[in-house]
N, C-alpha and C positions, 0 to 999 in steps of 0.2 A: 642292308646290314642297317645297325645303326646309325645316325649320322650325331656324332659328337657334337661336329662344328656347331651345327644348326641347332638346341637344345641342349646341352649341357651348363653352360654357363649359366641358363637361368634356373635351373633344377637344382643346381648345387651351391646356392648361393647358402643354404640353411642347414647347408651340413659343415659340423665342427669335425668330423673323421680328416679330413683331407685341409692338410695347410693349415699353417701357424698367421695367426694376426697381426694384418701388414706388413705381410711381406707382396713380393713380387715376382709373379712368373715372367720370366724372360727366357721361352725357351722357342730355337726357330721352327716352327711351321705346328708350334701347337697354340697355347693361349697370351703369346706375348704382351708383356706391358699391362696383363690382366690381373687384378690382386687376388689374392689367395682365398681372402673370402668368398668370391665368386668359381675359384676352378681349385683343385687339387696344386696344390706345390709341390715341386722333385727337388726343392731345394734339400729338405731331409736324405732324398735319397737316388742318386745316380747309379743302379745295376749296371752291372756289367754283360749286359744280352737285349737284346731287341722284344722280348715277347717273340718271335717268329715261332719259334717251340715252346710247348705247353712249361711249365714248370710248376712243379712237384715239391712242396715243403714240408719238411718233415717238423712234427713238432713233439716236446715230451707232454702226453694228454695233463691236463690237469694244473694248468699253469695259467698265468694270467701274462706271460706276455708276446704269444702267439699272434693275438690281436691287431696289438701294435705293427707288427712283422707285417702282416697280410694286408691289412689296411696301406703300410706305404708300399709296397706292391701293387693293389689297385689301384693307387693313386697314380705313382708314375708310369703305369700303362697306359688310362687314362690321359693323363697329360701326354702323351707323345702319340695321342689321335683314336687308338684303339677303344671300343668298350671291349669289357672281358667279362668272361663267365667263370666265375668262383666252384669250386665243387671239396664238397664239406661230406666228412667222414661221419653222415648219419642218413637214415631213412628219405627219401622224397617229403613225404608226410610229418617229417619230425621240422623240418625244414618250413611247411608251410602253417604249420601249428604257430612257430612265430608271429608270422607277416599276417597269420588271419585269424590265429583263435579261434576255439579253447585248446589246452591242450591235451592231447586225447592222442597221441601217438604215446606206445608206451619205453620209444629211445628214452622220452627224457626222464622215466625215473626205473629203469632197469639196465643203465649204463653206471655204475659208481664208479665207474675205471680213470674218469675226468674226459672220459669224450662226451658227455654231458653234461659240460660245467658247465658256470655261472657265466665266467668267462665267452665260450664259443656263444651260450644265447646274447650277454650283451655284443659282440661282435656283429650279430646278424643283424639285429635289430638298430646299428649305429649306424648299419647301409643301408637301412629302408630306403633313404633320400633318392641314392643312388639305383636300386633297383625301379623304383616307380618310374623314372626317370626314364627309364631305359636302359642307360650306362653300363648300369652290372644286370648279371643274371647269375642267381644262387641256384646251383646244382645237388641234392642231397645223391649221393651214389652206393649207399652200402643198405645192402640187401636185408627183411624184414626177419630171416631166421640166422639162426649158426653159423649155419653151414653157408650161407651168404658172406656172410661176414665177414669171414677168414680169406677166402678166395680174391686173389686179384688178380684172376681173368674175368669174374665178374665184376668188379669194381670199374675193371678199365670198357669195358661192354659199357658199364654203366652212365661213365663221363662221356664216352665216345656219342653216345644217344643224346646227352643232357644238354651237351654244350652247344653256343650258337654256331654256325658255320661266321668263319672271320673274325671271332673274337680273339684276341688273346687270353688262354686258359691259366688258371692260376688254380692248383689242387691242395685242400693240408690236408692232409693227411697224420696218422702217427710215423715215429718215424722210424722202426722199422721198416713198415709199410714200402716210404722213399726210398731207401738205399737203394743202391745197387749193389747184386750180389757178389762177392770178391772173389770168389771159385768159381771157374766153370759149373761143378757140380752144386752150388748154391740154387736155393730156394727162388725159385722167379719170386717178382715184384713189382711193382707197378712199373716203375721203371725201364725194367727187363719185356714188360706187358703192352707196354705203351709207343715202348720202340724211341726215338730220336728226341729225347725231352731235355731239359734244365734240372738240375734238382736240389736243394737247397737244406740243409742242416741248423734249426734255430738249438743253438749253444748258449750257453752261462760263462760268464767269465770266471767268478766270483760262489763259494758255493751258498745255494740258497735252499728252497722246501719246494715241494709239488705233493697236490694231492692226487694221491697213486695207491692202488691194490697191490704190494709189495710183503706178502702176501694180503696183510690184514689193509683195509680200505681207509685210508689217514693221510693226513700229512706227514710227508717221509723228507725226513736231510737229503740235498743233492749236491754232489761236488760239486766243482767246476769243470766243464767240459772242451773249454778252447786251448786249451794247449797256451802258447804265448801269440797267438792272435790277437788283433787291434777291435776294438767296438763296430758292428757294421760289417758288409758282406768282405770277403777276402776266398781266395782261387785256394781250395785245398788238392793236397795229392790224390790219384785216385784209389792208392789204395786203404782213404776212408772211405770208399761208398759212396761220396759226394762233390758234387763240381763246386760245391760254396759250403760256408756257415756263414751264418747270420748270427753275428757274436751280439749277444744281451747281455748287460750288466750281470743283472743275478734271476734265475727265478722267485715268484710268489706262487704261495697257490690260489687253486681257486676250485674253493667247491662243488658238489654236485647241486643240480636246480634240486 
């Protein structure tokens, strides 16, 4: 398995996605005393879990905020001494198109519902250095056909096959697929298929906007969805279908690629 301690400090020096300027990481057993321009800083996020279970992050497609949430989780896992496999809701070839080009997979032209957004593409590009270093693997788990796209069983199997053994696993998917069914007869979703997981819903505190197909594919107004929860990660009742809400201030739209 990739050794964080041996190589990450050198390779993350040029990465702006993790950490803030002039901060210092003080975390026992990780990169104590190393400034955050050389390693991800956990000062911005201390999640109430240890990444021993897969973490499923539910997003509202077509928003700008998901990338910063996922990056914060990745950095938190890395600074705890773990390498990470990030599974994203697109076909494997669509992931490769971002890193090796040119863009040939039809996913980037045929999904105007927010999954193939500019924000998603920017997220993957921002993680390039971590991916090259070996600290991060990015796995596409969506099938190429419509029937494959809608199957959480097929998605779960592709996730299991694609992630590296021993990695912290973070899955970014639409919040419908990330939720737990709240009734015994409810439809299976990724948490019920993958088993013992932590699931998080990205929620907005203030009204905002998102690019979505409802049914017209355009910018739509979004009401606040976090109740009275504070910004950041908070535990929520099982009736919500999630273990935690990650509350951001508002949603802003990201148009298709």
